[in-house]
N, C-alpha and C positions, 0 to 999 in steps of 0.2 A: 697747837692741836691737843685736845684733851685724849687722854689714853683710855681706851673702851675697856672696861672691867669684864672679865670673861668668868662665867659660872659653870663651865663645862663639868668640871670634876664634881664639885657641890650638886649640881642637878643629875648628874648620871646615878650617884649614890642615892639622892633623895628618891628619884623616879623608880629605881630598882626596890626599895625599902617600901615603897607605897603599894607596889604590887606583891609584897611580902616574898621576893625572892631571895636566895642566897646568891653569892658570888657564883659558886658552883653551877645552880640552876640557870641564871640569867647568862652565863658564858656559853653553856651548852646550848640555849635558845639562839644565841647570836652567832654561834659557830667559831668562837674564839677562845682562846685559853683564858683560864681564871688568873693568871699572872698578866696577861695583858689588861683584863678587866679591872683588876686591882692598880694595874697602873694609871688608868683612865682616873680612877675614883680617888686616887691619893694625889692626883695632881702632877704626876711624873710624866704625862704625856702632853707636853705643853702645846704641840702641833699636831691634832688628829688628822689622820689622812682624809681624803675625800669618801673613801669607801667606808671608814669609820662613822663620820658624820652622817652620812646616807642610812648605815646600818642601824644605829642607834635611834635615829630619826623616825625610821620607820617603824621599827619595833614599837617604840613608846607612842607612836602616832602624834608626834609634836615635832613643829618646824625646826630646822636647824637654828634658824634666828633665835627662836625662844630658847632652845636649850643652852646655846652660847651667851646671849646678852641678858636675860631675864633670870632673875633671882626667884626661882620656882617655889623655895622653902618659904618664901615671904606672902605666897599668893594663898587665897581662900582655896578650898577644896571645890568650890563651885567653878571658881575662875580655871582651876587646872581641868576639870572636867570639860568646860568649854573650849580650851585648847585642844584636848584628847579628841573630843567628838566633833567639835564644830570648826576646827581649824581648816580654813579654807586654803592655807597653802599646803596642808597635807592632802585634802581630798583633791585638789586640782593637779598636784603633782609638781607645782611650781617650786623653783629654786632649791628642792631637795633631791631630785633625782637628775643625774648626769649621764645622758646618753651618748656614748662613743659611736663614731661612725667612720668608714673608710670611703676614699674618693678614688676615682679613675684619674688619668692622665689630664683629662679636660675638667677636673674639679668637679665632676659630677658624682652623686652620691651612689655608691654600690648597693646591690642587694646582698647581703650576707646569708648564707646557708648555715643553719645550726644542725648539723648531724647528730644522731642519737648518741654517739659517744662523746660529744661535746657538751652535752646538757648539764652535767654536774659543773664543768668548769665555766659554764655561761653564768650560773648564778653567782659566782663569786668575781668573775670577769666581764660582765656586761658593760661596765664602766671604763674597761681598760682597753685603750686603742691598741695595745700589743697584743692581747687577747684576741681581739677581732680581726687583727690582721693574719692569724693562723687561719682564720675560717674560709672556706670556698666562698668566692663572691662572683656576681655576674651583674649583668644589665638586662632589661627588655625592654624593646622600644613600645610595648603597650601599656606599661607601667608609667602613671602620671609622674611628672617631674617635682611636683609639690609634695612634700611629705617623705618620711623615712620609711622604707620597706625592709622587711626581712622575711626569710623562709625557714619555716619549722616542720619537721616530720611529724606525722601523727601516728599512734600505734592504739589498735584495738578498734571494736566495732560501735563504741558509744556516739560517734559523729556520723552514722549511717542516716541519709543515702550517700553521704561522701564517703567513697570506697575506702576500706581500711588500708593503711600505708600511704595514703596520700601526702603530699608535701602542700603546705598551706602558705601562700604569700599574704603577707599581712602589713597594715599600716601602723605605725606607732601612736598610740594615744597620749599626749602629753597632759592635757586638762582632763582627769578622770570625770568632773562634772558633765561633761559633753556627752558621756556615754547613755545613750538611750535604752530602756528596759529591752532585754532580750537581745542584744547585740552580739553577733557571733564574733568572738574573740579567741586567739591564744592567749592564756592567761599564765604568767611565769609566777610560780609559787616558791615560798623559802622553804630551805631545809631538804628533806628528802623527797617532798612532794614532787609528783611528775609535772611536766608542762601539760596543760590541759586545753582542749578546743571545746569551749562550752558558749552557751548562750547566757550572757552576762548581765545582771541587773544590780545596781548600786542601791543598797538599803539605807534609809536614813539613820540606822542604828549601828553604824560603823562595821556593817558585813556586807559581803558581797554573795548574793545568789547565783549559784552555778547550774544551769541545767542542760542535760544532754539532749542532742538531736534525735537520738535513739530513745523513745518513749519508755523502753523497757528498763531503762536506768533511773534510779530516783535523782531528783535534785537535792542539793545540799548548800549549805553556807560555810564561808571561811571568813575570818576576821580580815578587815582590809589591810591591817598590818603584815598580812601574811603574803599580801601581794607585792611582787618587785615591778612587774610591767603588764600593761595591757597592750595587744597588738590586735587590732581589729581586721576580720577576714576581709581580704580583696579578691582573691582567686585559688582555686586548687590545681595542682596538676597531678595526674595519676595516670598509670598504665592500663587500670581497669577502667571499664565503662560501668556507670551507676545501674545499679539492678533495676528492671522497672517495677513501679510499685503495684502490689497486689489490689484486688478489688477492696479488701478490707483497709488497706494502708490508705487508699484514695478516699474511702469513707470517713476514717480516721482524721485524715487531714481536712476534709469539708468540714467536719465537725469542729475541730480546732478554729479553724476561720470563721466560722459563726460565732463561736464563743468569743473570738477577739473583736470580731465586729460589735457584739452586744456589748461587750466590756468598753468599747470606744464610745459608742451611743450613750451607754450611761454615764461615761465620764463627760461627755459634752453637756449632757443635761444638769450636771452637778455645777456647772458654772453659769446655768443660766439664772 
């Protein structure tokens, strides 16, 4: 059997230089030491860990398979752009994200709860079964058996009318291309960014539009490489009752619904 040539170290250095980043700058963005990055680039890391594979793949928006098996230095600039922007593997999340889960005695998946104090650890340990085993976990008879569910706390009032401090039960989204515009999701972001509960729209330019439910907050975009996971809203749990909408809020809601209907009608007309 022919031995597969591996281009990991060459490609990591190539991709870093292509973005005009120093080793110090890239190491900081990846949350690793410069010494560790240098070991990857110099070939001293013969067997990168799963976490490293995912970390580099998501940052460079390039599939793990491409970074490992293709000599990117031999490709044209356009081909590199195609791999970065149009990579189906990256956009779908297939083959580059490893989701760890826990199960009960009957081999049924648990619902893990990620408390506020565990948020920082979750970013680095979401693929680590040992970390997930430290989280509170439970089961609910009303939650479907198909799919992986997780509960996240919310902070702030940007998700109103969902009461502040609610806990959101969500379903894991593996294939990001299935996310419909303005889908309510918990979005796990890299670095020091907080978990956010937003309406998610995937843009064609490699960015994600994040819109708050509370219209007093402006929408904003983040690079899709900043996203670790999407969890689609299923239900929420709260000790507070949602506040009744004021007449103005009801009017705004009606106007928003009318705008959505007009947009949908125009969209249908474009295909005639």
